[in-house]
N, C-alpha and C positions, 0 to 999 in steps of 0.2 A: 706329527704323529697322525694325521688324515691327510699327506698329500698321495699314498696310494687309493684314496678311496675314487672308484668309477664315476665318471659322467655319469649323466640321467642316457638311459638305454644302455649298458655296456653292463657287462656281467662279468667275473674273473672267470677264465678259460682253466676247467682241468685238464689234464691228460687223457686225451681218446675220449673227452666228453663234451660235445657240445648244448650249452644251456640256452635257454632261450630269453632276450632281454627283458630285465624287468621294465615293469609300468615308474610313471611318473611318482603314481600318490604309495606304490611299493619301496622305491629307492627313498622316499620322504620316511617311511615306515621304519625302513633297516637304517635311514642313518639318525635317529632318533631311540628307535624300543633296543637293539643292542648294546644299550652303552647304560648301562645302571649307575654307575659311581656318577654323583652329584655333578660333580667339578669337572669331569667328562663330557656329560651331557651338557651342561652349559659351555663348555669349548663347541661342542658340535651345534647348539641352535645357534653360536656369533659364526660361525663358517656357513651355515646356512641364509644367514642376513648379510653374507658379505660382500662388499661393491668394490673391492679389490679387483681388477681388470684382471691379473695374471690367474687368481683365485676363477672367475670367470671362462676364461679362456680354458682351462685344465677340465672344471669341474661345474655341475649345476650352479645358479644362482637365483635367489629369491624373484628374479625380475622375469625368469624362465617360467615360471609355475602358475599352472592353469588355474583358474576359479577352484577346482573340486579339490586339487592338489591343494591350495593357497587355505581353502575353510580346513583339510584336517592337520595342515600345520598349525595353524591356530588353536584348535581343538585338542593338539598333540603337549601344546610348549604352554599352551594353557593348566592342563592338567597336572604338568609337571614342578609348576610353581616360579615357572623363569619369570622377573619379574623385573627385567632389566629394562629401563624404560627409552635404550637406546634402541635397543634390537625391538621394541612395543613401538616405537616410533615407527622403524621402518620397516614394521609387518602392518600397523595400519595404514598406513603411507600407500602399501599396495592396495589392502582391503579398501580403502576410498575410492580409488581409479573401478574398482569394478561393483560398486556397489547398484549403478544402474543394470547390470545385467544380472545379479542375485534375483531368486526368489524371497517371498518374503520369509519363508521357514528358513530361507540360508541367511540372511540378516539378523536373524533372531539368535542362527549358534556365531555369526562375527557379535552381539551385543552380549552372549554368554560367554565367549570369551573373555572378552577386556574384562566382564563382570570379575571372572575369577582372579584377575590379575588385578585388580580395580584402579586398571590404567584410565583416562579422561584423555580422551581426543576430539575435541569438540567440532572438529570441521568434522569428522567421521561420524560422529553422533548426530550432528545435524541433518547430514544425508541421507541419514537414516528414518530419519525423524521426516521428513522430507517423504517418506514413499510409505510411512506407516499411518500420517493422515490423511489417507484415501481408500477407496473401495477394495486398493487388493488384502487388505486387512481379514475381509471376511474368511479366506481362506484357512486362516489360524485355527486350530483345534482351539478349547476351553483351554487345554494346560499350556499348549505353547504361549496364549494371548495373554495369561495372568504371571507365568512366569519369565516372560517381555518385560512387561509390567514391575515387576519383581528386582528384575535384573536394572530398568532404565533407574528405578529408585535407588538402587546401593548406589550407581554411578555418580546420582544427585541429578539427573536428568530429566525430569519429569514433573509438571507441576498441572495446576487445576486446570486450566486452558487445554495444555496436551492431555489430559486425560478426560475433558469431554470430549474433545474431538474424536480419540481413538474406540471410547466406548462408542458414541454416535457410530463410527464407522463400522464396527465391530458387529454393529445391531445388538447393543446388549440387552434391551428388554427383550427380544425374540430369542434369546440363546440363554436367557437366564438359570433356566430350568435341564440346561447341559453340564452346569458346573456342580463339580461334587464340592464336600465341604472344604477340604485344602483349598482347591481354586476360590471358594468364597471368602476363606480366612485372608487369600496373597489381596482378593480385589480390597476388603473393606483396609490391610493394611495400607495398600495403596492410595484410596481417602486419606487415610489416617494420616502418612507422611507428607500429602499436598494441602494438608489443611484443606479440604475439601468437603465441610458439612452440607454436603446437599442431600437433605433431610429425606424427599422422593425414594431416589436412590439406596440410600444407607440402608433407608427400612425395606425396600425388596429386597436385597442382600440379606440381611436379619433374618426375613420370614421364609425365604429361601433355606440358608442355615439351620433355620431352628427344623422346616420339613427334614433337613437331613442330620438330625442329632443322633442318630444312628449307628453314623460313621465318623464322628468325632473322635481325636485320639490328645493326648494331652498337650501338644504341641500346638492343634489347632484350636481347641477349647482358648488354651492361655493365650495365643497368637489373639484371636480373636476378640474375648474381654479387652484387651489390652488398647488395641483399635479403636474400639467403641469407647474406653476410657479417653481416649487422644482426640476424638469428635465429640468428646464429652454427649454421647448418646446415650439414654439407657431404656430399651423396652425389654417384653416378656421374652425375648431370647438372652439382655442382658442376665435378668433372673434368673432364669433357667442355667447358664453356662455355671453362675455364681453358687444354685442352690444345688445341683442336680450333676451336672457334666464333669464338673471340676473335680468333686468332692471326691470322686469313682475313676479316677485316673491322677491322680496327684500324686500320688506315687511314679509314677512315670514320665513325670515332670523332669523336664533338666533345671541345672541354676539359675539361667538368664532366666527361662518361663517362670520360676519358683517369684523372683525380683520382678517380670512385667507384674502380674498378677497381685500383689503386695502393693506392688505401685498403682494398680489401679481401682484398686477397692479403697485406697485411699481418696482417690481422681472423683468415684461415682458413688452416688448415694442409694448403695444398698444394702438391706441389713444382713452382713456376711461378718459379723466378727469373728465368727467360729472357723469358717474359715479360713479368715486373714492370722488367727492365731497357729494354724494347723502350719499354715505355709512360713510363717516365720521361728516356726521351730526348727522344720527340717531346715530352711536357712543357719541356721544356727550352728548346728552339726555342720556345715558345712564352710564356717566363717573363714576359716585359714585357708581357701583357696578363693573366695571371692577377687574379682577381678576389680580395680577401680571405680567404673563406670558404674556397677552394681553397686560397691560401697557408699557412692554420692546418692542413689535414689532412695536406698537404705536410710540414709542420716536427712532427705527430708521427709521419709516416710516416721521416721524415731519422731521429728519437730511434732508433724499431724498429730499422732499419738499424742505426747508430750502437754500442746498445747489442742483439746478438743474442739475448741472453739472452729480451729482452721477444718474440719470435718464438716462433711454436709450431717444431716438432720440422723437422717437413717442410719447411718455406719456410727454417728457419734452416741445415738441411743443402745445401738446395741452392743457397743463396747464398754458400756456402762455394769454389766454384767462381770462382778468382781473376779470369779472365776478366770474367764475368757480375757480380760483385760492382764490380769494378773502373770497370764502365761505370756500374753505379748511382748509383757513390759520386761517382763524377765528374758524373754531370748533377743530382745530388740539390745536390749542390756548387754548380752554374752556376744552377739554381732561387732556392739560398736567398741566392746573392750579390745577384741581381739584384733578391729582394724585403726582403732587408735593412731599408731604410729604410720597409717595410709597417708600421705601429702595426695591430695587430688589435682594435679599438675592442670591449671586452667589456662590456657594464651587470652587474656581477657585483652579485649580491642578497643580504640574508641573511635566511634565516626566521625567524619566530617558535622553530624549533626551534632552528634554529643559536645565536638570543640565549641561551636556556635554557641549553644545551650550555655557551655563553660564561661563563656566571652561574657552573656547577660550575666550572671553571678558576681563577676568580677567589678562590671560595670555597678551593679545596684549593691558591692560591697557587701557581698550575702557570702559569710563564711562557708567550705565547704572541701569535702574531701570526694575523688573520686576511684569507684572501685574500690569500696572496701568491705569484709565479708559480715554481713548480717545472717546472722542463723547460719542456713544450707546455701546461701544464695550471696550474689555480690552486686549489688545494684549497681548502676550507675554513677548517681551522687548521694553522699550523704549530706546531713545539714544538724545545725544543732534542734534540740528541744527535739530528735529523735524522727527528723523526718527522712523520709528513702524518696528520689527522686529516680525515676525509672523511665528513658526512655523507647518509648515501642515503637519500634517502624512496623511494616507490616509484613512481616514475619511472627509477629505476636498476633496476631489475625486471622479466623479464618477467612480464607479465601471468599472475594466480593462480599464481606462483609465487617461492620465495627463490631463484633464478637472476641471478646479474648478469647485464645484456645483453653485450652482445660489445661497445661503446664501451667501457662500463663496469669491463670484464675488461682490453681492453688497455690501461687506464688505469692498472690497479691492476699490470701485468705491466711498464710504464716507470718507475711511482714503485720498483716492488722493483728494476730494472735499473738506476736511478739512488740506488740507496742509501737509498731512504726505505724506513721501515716505518710499521708501525700502521694500522691500520683501523678504523674503527667504521660500523658498516653494518646496516641492518636495515630488512625488506621492511613499511615500512607500508601498511595499507588506507589510503583516502580517507579513510572517518569516522575510522578510528585519529588519522592524522595532522590532520585538523581540531579533534579535542577536545584533543590535544596543544597543539597552538599554540593554543587557546583557553585550556588550563590554564595556559599557559607567560604568556599575555598578560593575563591576569586583576589577577596580583600582582605587576608587575613588582621589588617588593622583595624578595619572596620568591626566594631560592635554591635552597634544598631545594624541589624540585615534590612528592616523593614525601614530604616533611615538611609540606607544608602538606596533603597528602590525607590521612596519617594523623591531623592533626590534628583536620581537620576528621571525622573518623569513618568516610571511605571503606576505607581499606586492610584493617581486620580481614573487612570482608564482600566485600570485590571479590577481593582475592589467593586466598577459596578457590572459586573459581571461576576455573578458567583458560581457560573457553569463554566468559565475559564480555567483550563491547569493553574495558571499563571498566579488567578486571580486567587484561587482557593488555598494556594500555596503560600502569597503573603497574607490570607487572611488567617491560615495557620500561623505566621509567623507572629504576626499581631497576638492571638492567640495564647502562642510563647511568653511571649513578654508581659500579658495581662494577669496571666497564672503565676511565673516567675514574682511580680510586682507585688502580685496576693502573698505573698511566702514574707514579704520584707519585716512586716510589723511581729509575726512569728519566731523570728530567727533575729531582731535586731542585734546591731552591732556589738550596743553598748548594753543588751539584754541578757548576754550569754558571753559564756568563757570562751575562751580559744577552744577550737575543738581539735579532738586528739582524734586518736583511730580508736574504735568503739573495740570494748573489750569483752569478748563475748566468749562462751566455749568451743566456739569452731572460729575463732575470728584467725588463727595461725594457719587456716586452710583456704586458698581462694581456690572457690569452685565455683560453677555457673552450670547452669541448665541449658542444653542445645534444641 
């Protein structure tokens, strides 16, 4: 079908007319834009990425593209929605070769293209990250900078240390006043998704956002409030968003933004029950079109309303007004009634740390069931006498702290409101978690990890130095064992019936919060 396409630099010759050769960029553009049929477009894209020797000899190949042509191709193909992973493997490999010669603006374009098709190539992203963690990034405009952070976040490639570095090299403190409301919202979301509760910088962003309140839209106001909720941070700006900004633009909020507002209000401690009821009423009108993720969030919201102990004082008190509570409950009943058929599929995973703790349970002869639904959540283990055990890794805590994230704290409050007690949690660093998982995996036949370490002669040496990572690790193992042994009197085998799956209104639905 494409055998008669001209190579680079050639044009079809019309009788009696001499045409100028096409440039490489124009040839690439014609190769894509003149084909409107999706199947034909996909075939042409495959042709562009062809590595066949005969194709290269007769036509242009990807390897002959310069930097400008490649960037143009990445933009056009990503905008066309082509998601073939083999094609993007070829494109990203070529882009990786050009990272050193690209400007930081061109690197932003590469990341943007990858984000559009949700393609992760870690070697390419690592090369981009090395360039971004330098003074070169100072040349980026505020919009370019915040969009880069947003794209990297969507690719799950930005964490707390990287966020701190790029903010320092971009000179965040000097440029904060150059950011508009949309940019500030993206920055808040970046902090929230990295679990970076750095109060000084978050406060600076919040104050700048308050100064630009006249520029707030439904999207930026909802996104900012949701980010503050995830950071468990509220100040005058959060009160302003809930009391003034959102009520005046609520009619323009999208469905997902409405869900985010409802979730944020049950997390924060704001007297905003009236706004909460209006949001739920609007969602009830759209219940038939809700996505599974939104339904899951609203089931969590419904449990918080049903069990007010899960709410914080200001929100709980404002919901005590009969009229407001009646509207909220009615709207939630409509949403849950129309979506009760929707099963939220959740791929529950068992970490090596969880498997190690399960071996402790077996050694101590404690009856347990892994990953059974309790309300809208799936705890790692449930024990007799309504004891839920959650094994929280570092992702459940804010970066560089031992403070639970807002989502984990809400989960704890809902568990307590449902009458489920006990919780095992500890913020391990990435290195400590990896070490513990390695130890747990090396000897699956050994139940006592601490016993294994002592047997090998490690315990006496490393327990004496609490600052040593392995010492902290072994100390944590000991605390796990002590904590589990303390549970034995509560769930003694002779004192409880055989454990059965929990009968609960949501027990047929396996859900989790990520």
